[in-house]
C-alpha positions, 0 to 999 in steps of 0.5 A: 494482533489484528485488534492492534492494527484495527485501533491504529487504523482508526487512530490514523482515520481520526487524525485526518481533519488535521492532515492531508489524507487520501482513501482508496478502494481497489478491486482485482477478480479475487480481492478488495482493498481499502487503503488510508494515508495521511501526512500530518501538516508540517511534516514530510512523514506519510502514515498509512493503513490498509486491509485487503480481503481475498476470496477464500477468507484470506485477510491481509493488513498493512501499516506504512510509515514513509518519509515522503518528499518532492523530486524529479525524475528526468524533469518529470515532477515526482512524489517519492517515499522511502520507509517501511511496510508492515504486513500481517496475514491470516489464512487458516491454518497458516498466518504470518507477517513481515516488515518490508523495506522499500518505497514508492514513487508517483510521476506526473505527466506534464503534457497530460494534465491529471495523468500520473504513473507510479508504483511501490516495492517493499521486501522483507528478508527472513530476519524481518518476517515472522509466523509462517512467513520466511520472507515477503514481497509487496509490489504494485504498479499503476496509472491514474487520472485525476478526474476532479480536484479531489478524486481520481481513478486508477488501474494497474497491477498488485502482487504480494508474496510470502515464502513458507519455509519449507512449504514454498511460495504462497501468493497472498494477493495477485491481479490486475486491479481498478479503483478510485481514490479521494482526497481530503 
């Protein structure tokens, strides 16, 4: 499974020259995550792939597929997406995954050029979970500031949790994060 996800991630990376793309790297006290997103030209579909290494040899992969567009929340310019996040994880002796349904939103603050706030939420019930996972929740919230035209810094909070039936909840990743995002 991880080889297929890695191959798909490389394919997304090769598509970057013909599409708008961004890469972000974020850190918590216990984990590091890299995320690559691309949006093919003339399309409103966003594709993404990410990898998180959590202290203690826990590996988490995600693949994202969202319909993306521009809207407004209370007259504030907003980019929003609705779609799916597939998450696979490996933490000896357990492993599993799920396909979560949800979305994301990023709100630009017009009074402070370069400042934005946003977040994402995806949930997978047991019918969309496999392996040792019985359900899964992925949530993040962040504030970012665009330093230059093609780079920004951000800080926020990340939470990824799954239910191991009948053993109870397992928090795969959680913590305050900081990172950088590069735009291509």
